FILUM-255467 format. One record per residue (C-alpha): residue in three letters; x, y, z. Coordinates in steps of 0.5 Angstrom, whole numbers, padded with zeros to 4 digits, always signed. Layout:
REM FILUM-255467
AlaXYZ/...
***
This chain:
REM FILUM-255467
Unk-0057-0068-0058/Unk-0057-0061-0054/Unk-0057-0061-0047/Unk-0056-0054-0043/Unk-0051-0053-0037/Unk-0053-0051-0030/Unk-0048-0047-0028/Unk-0045-0049-0019/Unk-0041-0043-0016/Unk-0035-0041-0013/Unk-0034-0037-0007/Unk-0026-0033-0008/Unk-0022-0029-0003/Unk-0022-0024-0010/Unk-0029-0025-0013/Unk-0033-0020-0015/Unk-0040-0018-0012/Unk-0042-0017-0018/Unk-0044-0024-0020/Unk-0048-0026-0013/Unk-0052-0021-0016/Unk-0052-0023-0023/Unk-0054-0030-0022/Unk-0058-0029-0015/Unk-0053-0033-0010/Unk-0051-0032-0004/Unk-0045-0033+0000/Unk-0040-0031+0005/Unk-0034-0029+0000/Unk-0036-0027-0006/Unk-0036-0032-0013/Unk-0030-0032-0017/Unk-0032-0037-0021/Unk-0038-0040-0025/Unk-0035-0048-0026/Unk-0041-0047-0034/Unk-0038-0055-0034/Unk-0035-0059-0029/Unk-0035-0067-0028/Unk-0031-0066-0021/Unk-0034-0069-0015/Unk-0037-0064-0011/Unk-0037-0059-0017/Unk-0041-0062-0023/Unk-0045-0058-0027/Unk-0052-0062-0028/Unk-0053-0061-0036/Unk-0062-0062-0038/Unk-0065-0063-0045/Unk-0072-0066-0046/Unk-0070-0072-0043/Unk-0069-0071-0037/Unk-0062-0069-0032/Unk-0054-0072-0034/Unk-0049-0070-0033/Unk-0041-0069-0036/Unk-0038-0076-0034/Unk-0044-0079-0038/Unk-0043-0078-0045/Unk-0034-0079-0044/Unk-0034-0084-0050/Unk-0038-0079-0055/Unk-0032-0075-0054/Unk-0025-0079-0052/Unk-0027-0084-0057/Unk-0026-0089-0050/Unk-0027-0089-0043/Unk-0023-0085-0038/Unk-0025-0084-0031/Unk-0026-0077-0031/Unk-0029-0072-0037/Unk-0023-0069-0039/Unk-0025-0061-0040/Unk-0027-0056-0034/Unk-0030-0050-0036/Unk-0031-0043-0032/Unk-0032-0036-0032/Unk-0029-0032-0028/Unk-0029-0024-0025/Unk-0025-0022-0020/Unk-0024-0016-0016/Unk-0016-0017-0014/Unk-0010-0020-0017/Unk-0011-0028-0016/Unk-0005-0030-0013/Unk+0002-0033-0018/Unk+0001-0040-0019/Unk+0003-0046-0022/Unk-0001-0051-0024/Unk+0002-0059-0026/Unk+0004-0062-0032/Unk+0001-0070-0033/Unk+0008-0073-0030/Unk+0009-0068-0024/Unk+0000-0069-0023/Unk+0002-0078-0023/Unk+0009-0076-0019/Unk+0006-0071-0013/Unk-0002-0070-0013/Unk-0002-0078-0016/Unk-0007-0075-0022/Unk-0008-0077-0028/Unk-0007-0071-0032/Unk-0003-0063-0029/Unk-0007-0057-0032/Unk-0006-0053-0039/Unk-0011-0049-0039/Unk-0012-0042-0044/Unk-0017-0036-0042/Unk-0021-0032-0047/Unk-0023-0026-0044/Unk-0029-0022-0045/Unk-0028-0015-0041/Unk-0022-0011-0041/Unk-0016-0016-0037/Unk-0009-0016-0034/Unk-0004-0021-0033/Unk+0002-0023-0030/Unk+0005-0029-0033/Unk+0013-0032-0034/Unk+0019-0030-0032/Unk+0023-0023-0035/Unk+0028-0028-0035/Unk+0028-0035-0038/Unk+0031-0038-0031/Unk+0027-0039-0024/Unk+0029-0034-0019/Unk+0031-0034-0012/Unk+0023-0030-0011/Unk+0018-0033-0014/Unk+0013-0028-0014/Unk+0010-0021-0018/Unk+0016-0017-0018/Unk+0020-0024-0022/Unk+0013-0023-0028/Unk+0013-0020-0035/Unk+0006-0016-0036/Unk+0000-0016-0041/Unk-0005-0012-0043/Unk-0012-0015-0045/Unk-0018-0013-0050/Unk-0024-0017-0050/Unk-0024-0022-0055/Unk-0016-0023-0053/Unk-0014-0029-0052/Unk-0008-0033-0048/Unk-0007-0041-0048/Unk-0002-0042-0041/Unk+0001-0048-0042/Unk+0002-0053-0034/Unk+0008-0051-0031/Unk+0008-0044-0034/Unk+0008-0038-0027/Unk+0002-0034-0027/Unk-0003-0029-0025/Unk-0009-0026-0027/Unk-0010-0019-0025/Unk-0016-0014-0023/Unk-0022-0012-0026/Unk-0023-0018-0031/Unk-0028-0022-0034/Unk-0027-0029-0037/Unk-0028-0036-0040/Unk-0023-0040-0037/Unk-0022-0047-0042/Unk-0018-0053-0038/Unk-0015-0059-0037/Unk-0020-0062-0031/Unk-0015-0062-0025/Unk-0015-0058-0019/Unk-0009-0058-0018/Unk-0004-0050-0016/Unk+0002-0049-0013/Unk+0001-0042-0011/Unk+0008-0039-0010/Unk+0005-0031-0007/Unk-0001-0030-0006/Unk-0002-0022-0003/Unk-0001-0022+0003/Unk-0009-0027+0005/Unk-0005-0031+0009/Unk-0007-0038+0006/Unk-0002-0044+0004/Unk+0003-0042-0001/Unk+0007-0050-0004/Unk+0015-0047-0005/Unk+0018-0054-0007/Unk+0012-0057-0011/Unk+0011-0051-0015/Unk+0019-0051-0017/Unk+0018-0058-0019/Unk+0013-0056-0024/Unk+0014-0050-0027/Unk+0019-0049-0033/Unk+0021-0041-0033/Unk+0022-0042-0041/Unk+0015-0042-0042/Unk+0012-0036-0045/Unk+0004-0034-0045/Unk+0001-0036-0052/Unk-0002-0029-0053/Unk-0007-0028-0060/Unk-0010-0021-0061/Unk-0017-0023-0062/Unk-0019-0029-0062/Unk-0022-0031-0069/Unk-0019-0038-0073/Unk-0018-0045-0069/Unk-0014-0045-0064/Unk-0010-0052-0061/Unk-0008-0054-0053/Unk-0005-0061-0052/Unk-0013-0065-0053/Unk-0017-0060-0054/Unk-0019-0054-0059/Unk-0022-0048-0058/Unk-0026-0044-0065/Unk-0030-0037-0065/Unk-0037-0039-0069/Unk-0043-0039-0071/Unk-0045-0045-0074/Unk-0043-0052-0073/Unk-0045-0059-0073/Unk-0042-0065-0070/Unk-0041-0066-0062/Unk-0037-0061-0057/Unk-0038-0057-0053/Unk-0041-0048-0054/Unk-0039-0043-0050/Unk-0044-0037-0051/Unk-0041-0031-0050/Unk-0045-0025-0046/Unk-0046-0022-0038/Unk-0049-0029-0037/Unk-0045-0034-0040/Unk-0049-0040-0042/Unk-0046-0047-0044/Unk-0048-0053-0049/Unk-0047-0060-0049/Unk-0048-0061-0057/Unk-0047-0070-0059/Unk-0048-0071-0066/Unk-0052-0064-0068/Unk-0053-0058-0070/Unk-0052-0052-0066/Unk-0052-0044-0069/Unk-0053-0036-0064/Unk-0053-0030-0069/Unk-0047-0028-0066/Unk-0040-0032-0064/Unk-0040-0037-0059/Unk-0034-0042-0058/Unk-0034-0049-0061/Unk-0030-0053-0057/Unk-0028-0060-0058/Unk-0025-0066-0055/Unk-0019-0068-0059/Unk-0016-0075-0056/Unk-0018-0080-0060/Unk-0010-0084-0060/
***
């Protein structure tokens, strides 16, 4: 079975009006995130196939080997025109303690254009001010991959386009927001931050990489159960259940590996 995702849209103050034009969406703020696969309430993505309409939560056992409360992955297409906030996501234990959520957020970015990020402290200690001056900066190119473990302070730069693959959590603690006036979460962030962490940067992803309970592989043909993200101006996502999927150009093949 192969199901095609119908995306849902999230306006953001740092978003890109080009996404509104590309997808024909009207909003007061520019669209920043196109949610390609989500089982989070109010942002669930429909999945269409020949036999009708489905949702990610219907296929949890096929992917995870057992029942859990929510489909474990959230996948987005992100386009920016400004810096995102300096932020951190909690790990599973911290998310349970602070928010009562089942897990935190380890995530990764696959860049579909050039981009820039700030990630990890210059020094491996918690600075007094958790802002842009305390972080290391990296330039990225099309096809580059960045792994961001939970607890790593980071910010995504302007004019970046990428596929984001993450644990299905929407917990974000902001420590600096470029004067936008949104709420900051300094005390919770300090409990979540692991100052020794650094981003995992792979220049030109060509082989399988594993983060936490999921893996990402560039592929042109696969057979099995997984998620295929076809890269393009408008990325497309397909949920593949025990089937064959192929394209003329490489796509991202994402597998959940939490069957123990």
